[in-house]
C-alpha positions in Angstrom: 0.0 -0.1 0.0 1.4 3.4 -1.1 0.6 6.5 0.9 -1.1 9.4 -0.7 1.2 12.2 -2.1 1.2 15.5 -0.3 0.3 18.7 -2.1 3.9 19.8 -2.8 4.9 16.3 -4.0 1.9 16.3 -6.4 2.9 19.8 -7.6 6.4 18.6 -8.3 5.4 15.5 -10.1 3.3 17.7 -12.6 6.5 19.3 -13.9 8.4 16.1 -14.5 7.9 14.3 -17.8 8.7 10.6 -17.2 8.1 9.8 -20.8 10.8 11.8 -22.6 14.0 12.6 -20.6 16.4 15.2 -22.1 19.5 12.9 -21.0 18.2 9.9 -22.8 17.2 11.7 -25.9 20.5 11.2 -27.6 19.7 8.5 -30.2 23.1 8.9 -31.9 24.9 8.0 -28.7 22.6 4.9 -28.1 23.3 3.9 -31.7 27.1 4.0 -31.2 26.9 2.2 -27.9 25.1 -0.7 -29.6 27.2 -0.7 -32.7 30.5 -1.0 -30.8 29.0 -3.0 -27.8 30.2 -0.4 -25.3 29.0 -1.5 -21.9 29.8 1.6 -19.9 28.4 5.0 -21.1 31.3 6.8 -19.4 33.7 5.3 -21.9 31.7 6.9 -24.7 31.6 10.3 -22.9 35.4 10.2 -22.4 35.8 9.5 -26.2 33.6 12.4 -27.0 35.5 14.6 -24.8 38.9 13.5 -26.1 37.8 14.0 -29.8 36.4 17.5 -28.9 39.8 18.3 -27.5 41.6 17.1 -30.6 39.4 19.2 -32.8 39.9 22.3 -30.6 43.5 21.8 -30.7 43.6 21.6 -34.5 41.5 24.7 -34.8 44.0 26.6 -32.7 46.9 25.4 -34.7 45.1 26.5 -37.8 44.6 29.9 -36.4 48.3 30.4 -36.1 50.3 32.2 -38.8 51.2 29.8 -41.7 54.8 30.7 -41.7 55.3 30.3 -37.9 57.7 27.4 -37.2 55.7 26.5 -34.0 52.6 25.8 -36.3 54.5 23.4 -38.4 56.1 21.6 -35.4 52.8 21.4 -33.5 51.0 20.2 -36.8 53.5 17.4 -37.3 53.4 16.4 -33.7 49.6 16.2 -33.6 49.4 14.4 -36.8 52.0 11.8 -35.6 50.2 11.2 -32.4 46.8 10.7 -34.1 48.3 8.4 -36.7 50.4 6.4 -34.2 47.1 5.8 -32.1 45.3 4.7 -35.4 42.6 7.7 -35.3 43.7 9.0 -38.8 44.8 7.0 -41.8 47.6 9.2 -43.1 49.7 12.2 -41.8 48.9 14.3 -44.9 47.1 17.4 -43.6 45.6 19.0 -40.4 42.1 18.7 -42.0 42.2 15.0 -41.0 42.1 16.1 -37.3 38.8 17.6 -37.9 37.3 14.3 -38.6 38.3 12.7 -35.4 35.1 11.8 -33.5 34.1 9.3 -30.7 33.6 6.5 -33.4 37.4 6.9 -34.2 38.2 6.0 -30.6 35.7 3.2 -30.6 37.1 1.6 -33.7 40.4 1.3 -31.9 39.0 -0.8 -29.0 40.4 -4.3 -28.5 37.1 -6.1 -29.2 36.6 -4.3 -32.4 40.1 -5.1 -33.6 39.6 -8.6 -32.6 36.6 -9.0 -34.9 38.4 -7.2 -37.6 41.3 -9.7 -37.3 38.9 -12.8 -37.2 39.8 -13.7 -33.7 36.1 -13.5 -32.8 32.9 -13.3 -34.8 31.0 -10.8 -32.9 31.8 -7.9 -30.7 29.9 -9.7 -27.8 32.1 -12.8 -28.1 35.2 -10.8 -28.3 34.3 -8.8 -25.1 33.4 -12.0 -23.3 37.0 -13.6 -24.4 38.6 -10.4 -23.0 36.7 -10.3 -19.7 37.5 -14.0 -19.1 41.2 -13.3 -19.7 41.8 -15.2 -23.0 43.4 -12.3 -24.6 46.9 -10.7 -24.1 48.5 -7.7 -25.7 52.2 -8.3 -25.7 53.1 -10.0 -22.4 50.3 -8.4 -20.5 46.8 -10.2 -20.2 44.1 -7.6 -20.7 40.7 -7.9 -19.1 39.2 -4.5 -19.9 37.3 -4.3 -23.2 37.8 -0.6 -23.2 41.5 -1.0 -23.9 42.6 1.1 -26.9 45.1 -0.5 -29.2 47.6 1.6 -31.0 49.2 0.9 -34.3 52.4 -0.2 -32.8 50.9 -2.9 -30.4 48.2 -4.0 -32.9 50.3 -6.9 -34.2 50.9 -8.2 -30.6 47.2 -9.0 -29.9 47.0 -12.8 -29.3 45.5 -15.6 -27.1 47.2 -16.3 -23.7 49.2 -19.4 -23.5 46.8 -21.1 -21.2 43.6 -20.2 -23.2 41.4 -23.2 -24.1 40.4 -21.1 -27.2 44.0 -21.0 -28.3 44.2 -24.8 -28.0 41.1 -25.3 -30.0 42.4 -23.0 -32.8 45.7 -24.8 -32.9 44.0 -28.2 -33.0 41.8 -26.9 -35.9 44.7 -25.7 -37.9 46.7 -28.8 -37.1 49.4 -26.7 -35.7 49.6 -28.0 -32.1 53.1 -28.6 -30.7 54.0 -32.2 -29.5 55.1 -30.5 -26.3 51.7 -29.0 -25.8 49.9 -32.4 -26.4 51.9 -33.9 -23.4 50.5 -31.3 -21.1 
């Protein structure tokens, strides 16, 4: 049994619309969260903030004098950083920095790269493998699906040595070592 609302409570409830919230009205955000299977909304907001900072930095660099040596140095440093992170395809011009958005960061997440390299069929499966500890990047086991993979460490994404999935893949490809068969 619920108590009757008091006068001021009724008045406050008249001002609140429970059907459409301004916070949840962002359909684009929900679409991106589903597309890249992002479980924490905070990750997406961080990516948005980072991409906004990158675009603002590129805008400030563009406002500098074209002959200024600092502008050329800052441009090359920004483009090198964005390229090494995998957010842009080439280091051609500063215009590419304007195209960096939250989806650029989402495409560099570990589950997305696992699907791209055919280590998993779906983003959900890739996320599950990561959370269960089947994936390592270099020597470190990664259990966070929000791990951003740069171009330099992209080639070092592999299964852990003790992973049952790795053993299944090796058996399927008939590449299992005789020493592994003894264990």
